[in-house]
C-alpha positions, -999 to 999 in steps of 0.1 A, spaced: 63 -283 18 54 -311 -5 77 -334 -24 68 -320 -59 83 -336 -89 101 -310 -111 83 -300 -143 99 -290 -175 92 -253 -166 106 -259 -131 143 -266 -127 154 -295 -105 159 -285 -69 131 -260 -69 98 -271 -54 64 -259 -66 46 -237 -41 22 -255 -18 -10 -235 -26 -31 -256 -2 -8 -248 27 -8 -211 17 -46 -211 16 -47 -227 50 -23 -201 64 -42 -171 50 -75 -186 62 -62 -182 98 -54 -145 94 -82 -121 105 -95 -97 78 -85 -67 98 -49 -78 98 -50 -84 60 -65 -49 54 -39 -32 77 -10 -51 62 -21 -41 27 -24 -5 38 11 -5 54 25 -20 22 9 8 1 22 34 25 57 21 24 57 19 -14 43 54 -17 70 67 7 97 52 -15 81 66 -47 79 101 -30 116 99 -22 111 98 15 136 70 22 173 71 27 179 67 -10 159 98 -15 154 107 -52 169 75 -65 134 58 -66 113 90 -68 84 87 -92 55 110 -85 32 93 -111 36 60 -93 33 77 -59 0 93 -70 -14 58 -79 -3 43 -46 -16 72 -24 -49 71 -43 -52 33 -38 -44 37 -1 -71 64 3 -96 42 -14 -88 12 7 -90 32 39 -123 48 28 -138 14 19 -123 -4 50 -129 23 76 -161 6 89 -145 -28 89 -114 -19 110 -115 -2 144 -105 34 149 -76 19 168 -62 7 134 -78 34 112 -66 65 130 -28 60 125 -34 48 89 -53 80 82 -25 101 98 0 83 76 -22 89 45 -24 126 53 14 128 57 18 111 23 -7 135 7 11 165 21 45 151 10 31 146 -25 19 182 -26 53 195 -14 72 173 -40 50 184 -69 64 212 -91 29 222 -99 7 212 -70 -28 200 -76 -57 222 -67 -71 214 -32 -94 184 -36 -77 172 -67 -46 156 -52 -41 118 -48 -68 103 -27 -85 136 -20 -115 122 -38 -119 100 -7 -105 122 21 -114 157 10 -89 185 4 -56 183 23 -40 215 34 -5 219 47 
């Protein structure tokens, strides 16, 4: 960390982020690891929004879950050639599980091929 002088927007005792150090840290991370980390974060957020956590329905929001699952499917579709099947296979399995959970949680399920991410994965059947 640097010895940053507090600014009027920054209370005393708090240091400004060291963006140069963060850039150096991220530069050392392989792209595959970044892609997988983002995918896992999207999966986790989607699971929460689908009510699949211990809290259950407390955070359930199918509109938000749809966006997260769709983004995950797009990321996996775009990144599939960049990450090995070692990484891609379990992520695809997780995506399919989330898509099926979304279909089950929906009061009026989407038609096959119209669910979240199915634009990228094709229809998901339970």
